[in-house]
C-alpha positions in Angstrom: -12.4 -21.2 -6.6 -15.5 -20.8 -9.0 -15.8 -23.9 -10.7 -14.8 -21.9 -14.4 -18.3 -22.7 -16.1 -18.2 -21.7 -19.7 -20.4 -18.9 -19.0 -17.6 -17.2 -16.7 -14.9 -18.0 -18.8 -16.8 -16.5 -21.5 -17.3 -13.4 -19.2 -13.7 -13.3 -18.2 -13.0 -13.6 -22.3 -15.0 -10.7 -23.2 -13.5 -8.6 -20.3 -10.0 -8.8 -21.3 -10.8 -8.7 -24.9 -12.5 -5.1 -24.1 -9.2 -4.5 -21.8 -6.8 -5.5 -24.4 -7.2 -2.1 -26.2 -5.8 -0.2 -23.3 -2.6 1.8 -25.0 -1.3 1.8 -21.2 1.1 -0.9 -21.2 2.8 -2.5 -18.3 5.3 -5.6 -17.3 4.0 -8.0 -14.6 5.6 -10.9 -13.7 7.8 -10.4 -16.5 4.9 -10.9 -19.1 3.7 -7.3 -20.9 0.3 -6.8 -21.0 -2.5 -3.5 -21.3 -2.6 -2.3 -18.0 -6.4 -2.8 -17.8 -5.5 -6.6 -18.3 -2.9 -6.5 -16.0 -5.1 -4.8 -13.4 -8.4 -7.3 -13.8 -6.0 -10.8 -13.4 -4.2 -9.5 -10.7 -7.4 -8.1 -8.6 -8.8 -11.6 -8.9 -5.9 -13.1 -8.3 -5.8 -11.1 -4.6 -9.9 -12.0 -4.5 -8.6 -15.5 -4.5 -6.1 -15.0 -1.4 -9.0 -12.8 0.5 -11.4 -14.7 -0.1 -12.3 -18.9 0.4 -14.1 -20.2 -2.8 -15.0 -16.7 -3.9 -18.2 -17.0 -6.4 -18.3 -15.6 -9.6 -19.8 -12.2 -8.9 -16.7 -11.5 -6.9 -14.2 -12.5 -9.4 -15.9 -10.9 -11.8 -16.0 -7.8 -10.7 -12.5 -8.0 -9.7 -11.7 -8.7 -13.7 -13.8 -5.9 -14.8 -12.6 -3.1 -12.2 -11.1 -1.6 -14.5 -13.0 -2.0 -17.9 -11.9 0.6 -20.7 -10.4 2.9 -17.9 -8.6 4.6 -20.4 -11.4 5.8 -22.1 -12.0 8.5 -19.6 -8.6 10.3 -19.3 -7.9 11.8 -15.4 -6.5 14.8 -17.7 -10.1 15.5 -18.5 -10.7 16.4 -14.5 -9.2 19.3 -12.9 -6.2 19.1 -10.9 -5.8 18.0 -7.1 -7.9 15.7 -4.7 -11.4 17.0 -5.7 -11.0 16.6 -9.3 -9.3 12.9 -8.4 -12.1 11.5 -6.6 -14.7 13.0 -9.0 -12.7 11.0 -11.8 -12.5 8.0 -9.3 -16.3 7.9 -9.0 -17.5 8.3 -12.7 -15.2 5.8 -13.6 -16.6 3.5 -10.6 -19.8 4.3 -12.6 -18.9 3.7 -16.0 -17.2 0.5 -15.2 -21.0 -0.9 -13.5 -22.7 0.5 -16.7 -20.5 -1.3 -19.2 -20.3 -4.7 -17.6 -24.2 -4.7 -17.4 -23.5 -5.9 -21.6 -20.4 -7.9 -21.2 -22.5 -10.2 -18.3 -26.0 -10.8 -19.9 -24.3 -11.2 -23.1 -22.9 -14.5 -21.5 -26.4 -15.6 -20.2 -25.4 -14.3 -16.3 -28.8 -13.3 -14.6 -29.8 -10.0 -13.1 -29.1 -11.2 -9.8 -25.6 -11.9 -10.5 -25.3 -8.6 -12.7 -26.4 -6.2 -9.8 -24.3 -7.8 -7.3 -21.5 -7.0 -9.8 -22.3 -3.5 -10.2 -22.0 -3.4 -6.2 -19.0 -4.6 -6.5 -17.7 -2.2 -8.8 -19.4 1.1 -7.4 -17.5 0.3 -4.1 -19.8 3.1 -2.6 -19.9 1.8 0.9 -16.8 -0.1 1.7 -18.0 -3.4 3.9 -17.5 -7.0 4.4 -20.9 -7.9 4.6 -21.5 -6.8 0.5 -17.8 -7.5 -0.5 -17.0 -4.0 -1.3 -14.2 -4.0 1.2 -12.7 -7.0 -0.8 -12.9 -5.1 -4.0 -11.0 -2.6 -2.3 -8.2 -4.6 -1.2 -7.8 -6.3 -4.3 -7.3 -2.7 -6.4 -5.2 -1.5 -3.9 -2.8 -4.7 -4.1 -2.9 -4.6 -8.3 -2.4 -0.8 -7.8 0.9 -1.6 -5.6 2.1 -4.4 -8.1 1.5 -2.6 -11.3 2.1 1.0 -10.6 4.4 1.5 -7.3 8.1 1.6 -9.7 6.3 4.0 -12.1 4.7 6.4 -9.6 8.0 6.5 -7.8 10.4 7.5 -11.1 7.9 10.5 -11.1 7.3 11.5 -7.6 9.6 12.7 -4.8 10.0 10.0 -1.8 8.1 11.7 0.6 5.0 12.0 -2.3 5.3 8.1 -2.8 5.4 7.4 1.2 2.0 9.8 1.3 0.7 8.1 -1.6 1.6 4.5 -0.1 -0.2 5.2 3.0 -3.1 6.7 1.7 -3.7 3.7 -0.5 -3.1 1.5 2.8 -5.6 3.4 4.6 -8.1 2.1 2.1 -7.0 -1.7 3.2 -8.6 -4.0 5.7 -5.6 -5.4 8.0 -6.4 -8.6 6.2 -5.2 -7.3 2.9 -2.3 -5.0 4.0 -1.0 -8.5 5.7 -0.8 -9.6 1.8 1.5 -6.5 1.2 4.7 -8.5 1.7 3.5 -10.8 -1.4 3.4 -8.8 -3.7 6.8 -9.8 -6.2 8.4 -6.0 -6.1 12.1 -5.1 -6.7 14.3 -3.9 -3.8 13.4 -0.4 -3.9 9.8 -1.2 -3.6 10.0 -3.3 -1.0 12.3 -0.7 1.0 9.2 2.2 -0.1 6.8 0.2 1.4 8.9 -0.5 4.4 9.0 3.2 4.9 5.7 3.8 4.4 3.9 1.3 5.9 6.5 1.4 9.7 
């Protein structure tokens, strides 16, 4: 991975400490965690599977991609797709702004911090900047942590549509990894229907 410097370890600890206050909890691989912590851990794990030897910036962006996300509630935006997309855009901007203090506080240079911000904003998805990898990791983490919860709230047709929209944002390499997500039989069947 990245050599796990003291600076990197301190940044991860600071991100996780900030995310530990997330009131939303999820059970992932048998462990009860704040949702933002779970998303950060899983996204970083997926990055390590998507990229050979990811650098600090990529792993830190994955870890921070939901940095204090609960503080800007989805309910504070209008219902519907336009409201959702505005909320998502604003969240990415907040994450990119908030991560500066965390990374500067443990000694990361401006170039690394700027790269983490680009990865968090994911304005344009491409392989060159690494933003597609960030989107892939976020989508894989979402499917692992929230598929079951959504399935309990949405009807089957709507769930298939949600999974298809998530899959449309993913690269072929990330879609190949979907089968590695540890899901129950219902989740596996849902993914099969959506992705067939």
